[in-house]
N, C-alpha and C positions, 0 to 999 in steps of 0.2 A: 476376529478380523481376518479378511482374506490374506492367506499366506503370501500372496504375490505383493502385498503392500509392505512386507517386512523390511525390505531395503529402504523404502522411503521412511518407514517408521524409525529405523536406526539412525538414518541421516538426520531426521527431525529431532531426535534426542540430542544429537551433537549440536544442532542449531540452537536448541533451547539453552544448553550449557554455555555455548560461545556467545550467544546474544546477551545472556544475563551478565557474563563477564565484561563484554564490550560496553554495554550500557551502564553497568555499575561503575566500571572504570571511568567512563566519561563523566559521571556525576561526582565521583569522589577522589579521583586522581588529579591533583593540582598539576598544571603544566602539561597535561596531555595534548590539548588542542593548541595549535599555533596559528590559527586563523585570526582575522580581525574580530573586534568585539561583537559586531552584529552576527557574524557566522558562528562564533563560539557560543553565543547566547542561544542560537537556534539549535545547536547540537544538544544543549542541555535539555531543551524541550523534547527533542527526539528521544534522548536517552531515558527520560522519565516515563514517557508513554510506552516505550518499548519494554522497559523493565517491569513496570507496574500494571500494564494492561496487555500488550501484545504477547509477551512471554507466558503469562498465566492463561490467556486464551488458547495459545498453541498447546500448552500442557493439558488443559481440560479437553481440547479436541482430540488429542492423542489418547487420553484415557478412555473417553467415550467411544472413540473409533475402535479401540481394542475390545470393547464390549459388543461390537457389531453394528454400531449406529452409522448408517449412510449419511445422515444429516451432519453428524460430527465429522465424517470424512471430508465433506464439502467445506465445512468451516476450517478444517485442517489445511486444505489446499489454499484457502483464502489467507490464512495466517502465514503460510509459506510465501505466498505472493507478496504479502506485506514485507516480510523479511528480505526477500530479493530486492524489492523496490527501495526499501529503506537503506539497506547497506550498500546498494549501488551508489547512493548519494555520498556515503562516507568514503567509499573506495575512490570515486572519481572527483569528489568535491572537497574533501578535507585536505588541509595541508599535511604533508607527510609526517606521520607520528609513530609512536611505539606500537600502535595497534594496526598498522598497515596490513600485515600478514593475517591478522584476525579478520579484518574486513574482507580480504581476498577469500579466505576460507568460507566466511559466511555467505558471500555472494555465490561462490561455486557450489557449496553444499545446498543452498536454496534452489539453484537451477536444477541440480540433479535430483533432489528430493521431489521437486515438482514434476520433472519428467517421469520418474519412476512411479510417482503417485498417480498422475493423470493417465499414464499408460495402463494402469491396472485398476483404475476406478470403475465401479459398476455404473457406467453412464446410463444404460438402459434402465437399471433399477431406480436411479435418481429421477429419471424422466417419468417413470410409472408412479412415483410417489407424489408427483405434483397434482393437485386438485384441478379439475376442469375449470373452476372459477378463478384460478390464479390470475390476477390483473396484470398480465404480461405487457399490455400496451402502456399502462401507467409506469411500470418499472422500466421498460425499454425506453419510454419517452424521457424519463428522468436521465437515463444514461446518455441519450443523444443530446439532451440539454447541456449536460456537463461537458461532453466531448466537444460540442460546437462552441461553447463558451470559452473553454481553454484553447481550443484550436484557433479561434478567431483572435484572441488576445495575443497569442504567440505569433500568428501570421502578421498581424498589424505591426507589432513591434519589430519583427524581423525585416519586413518590407520597408518600414520607416528608416531602419538603419541603412538599407541599401540606397535609399533616396537622399537621406539627410546626413548620414554618418553618425547619428545620435545613438549611443549605446542604450539598450534597455536598462531601466533603473536597477534591476536586480544585479546586473553585472557591475554597475558602478558601486552599489552599496556593499556587495560581497567581495569586490576586488578580485573576482575570478577572471581568468583570461577568456573564458567562454561561458555560455549559459547552460549549466548542468541541469537546471530545472526544465528548461525547454527541451533539451536533448532527451532526458529520460521520460518526460510526459508524452512527447510526440512518438516515442517508440514503445514504451512499456505500459502506457495508459490509454491515450486517446484512441488508437486503432482498435484496442480490445473493447473499449466502451461501445464503439460503433458496431463491431462484429457481434459482440454479445447482445446488444440491443436488437439488431436485425434478426438474429437467429432466435432470440427469446420470443419476439413478437410473432415469429412463425412457428413457435412451440417445437423447435428442433431440440433434440436431446442435449447437444453441446451448448445450446443457448442457455439452458437451465444451469449447466455447470459453470460456464463463464460468468453468468449473472451471480451465481452463488459465491464465486471467488471474489468478484468485484464488490459484492455487497458486504464483504468482511474487510477487504483491503481499503475500500473507499472511505468509510466512516472513520476507520482507525487513523488514516493519514490526514484527513481533513481535521480530525481532532488534534493531531500533532501540530498542524498549522494554526489552529485556534489557540493552543497553548503557547506556541511561539509568538503569536501576535501579542498576547498579554505580556510575555517576558520582555520583548524588545520595546514595547511601549513603556513598561515600568522602568526599564533601564535608560530610557530617554534616547534610544538608538533609532527610532522611527517616529515620524509625526503622523503617519498614515495608520488609522485604526482599521485593521482587516478582520477583527474579531466578529463583527456582524456577518460578514461574508462566509468565513469558514465555520462559524457556529451554525449558521443556517444550513450550509451544505452538510454538516455533520448530522443535524437533525433530519434533514431530508433523506440522507443516506441510510440512517437508522430506520426510517419509515419504510424505505424501499426494501431493506433487509428483512424487516418484520413482515412485510407483505409476501416476500418470497419464501422465507423459511417457515412462516406461519401457515403457509399453504402446502407444506410438505407433510404428507400423512406418514405416521409411524409404521 
């Protein structure tokens, strides 16, 4: 592995340990969460996916990155982006609890691990690994579809509040004073989907990198939402069945990831 990636590697090891502690604690420590029943139930879904899927993916990516795999390094950056995005929800959206400092550390470590990692990633090498026939328009088109769908939903609900004073449903059901989902998606997800899609379709080196990162983060988090849909439905906390939506987006995200990573030559 590039010696310049060692700082990011060390920070990522800390993230693996702390993320495992935070998610295991969420699953097994009674009384940790002080949110209402709906929000607490969704934290459990996040915890389960993070502990049993995201953490192992990050560990595997670190191992294969240490063996010199550029593909693994790109997966590594995607897993870090998942950690950043996921624990931003905990830090800004969870009622104050025992793990507040842990969430703070995880968000800060993820930011710096990504900065150090991306600053030293072999962008040109990744670009050269991509086959000429990589379906960049299909992958980019999917990113634009997701970005426009999310952006439109958030825009409509926000403007509707201005006109009618009706709060978005997620605020009412979560009892949060503001919409953490809208805030994080409109800053940490939607703009990057658009930029990544446009650069990818132009076959710019950074387009491949952003697409590779989002192809890991995206399916992981839509799977979180799919799991949470099942949990809140089974608990009788929501009448809306969102599983078909998030399940479909998870499947499409995995297809996009397969098309991208499958066209990376070793």
